[in-house]
N, C-alpha and C positions, 0 to 999 in steps of 0.2 A: 838692438837697440842697445844703447847707451844710456847709465841714468848718472847726475852727477848728484852726492852727497854733499851740503852745504854744511860745516858748522863754525857757531859762533865762539869765537873765544878772546878773551884779551889778551893782548900783545904780549903783556907780563907773563904770564903762561911759558911763553918759548923761552923768554928772556930766565925766567928764575930754572930752567934747565939749563942754561947756557946755548942753545941753540939758537938759531935762527928759524922765521917763521917757515921757510923750504922746509927744514929737515922735521919739523914738529909737525909737519902734515904727513910727511910721507912714516913718523914711527905713528902716529895716527892708525892712518893707512894699512901701515905691518903687523900691530901690535892686534887691529880688530881681524888683518885676515886670520892670523895667529890661532885666534879665541875661537873665531867660529868653527877651524880646524877642530882644534882641542875638543869644542862638544861636541863634533860629528856632524855639525852642520856641510860640512864643503870638504874636496878632498884634496889629499896634500899637492895632487897636481893640478886642481882649479885653484889652491892659491898661490901654488908656485907661477902659474901662468899671469895670472893678477898682481905678481908683483916682476914680471916680467925677468925671471928664474927659472931655471930646472928642477925638477924636481928635487934633487938628491942638495942644491943650493938650499931648498926653502926647508930641506928636513934640518943640514948644517945650520939656518939660520935659526929653528926650533933649539936649538942646543942655546944660543947667543942669548936667546930672551929665558934660558931654563925653564921651557916649554914642555911638556910632554909629546914624547914620540908615538903614541899611544893611545887610543882612543875607543869608546863603544865601537864601533862601527868599521875597526883596522881589521879585523882578520877578515869580515866581508869584501872588502879593499882589495885584501891583497891574492885571495881564490878570485879576484878577479881579473886582477891583472895576471898573476899565472896563465888565466884560462884565457886569454888576451895575447899571450907569450907569445 
């Protein structure tokens, strides 16, 4: 099942960033997923999936946004990946 999140924002917000509404909405989605990853709420794989990226592309995206690759649960995630390899 899919759910939709709706956020009301003034058009001037996107204009002030010099981007169109579609780019602004994609930016909000991307930054939200990056923050959830940084907080350890979702895995890099899940964030990548929601952004239609592979895991490596998502990790590269973290660098673009100066976001940390590491979070509290990363060690457990890596151990799980190794066990499932």
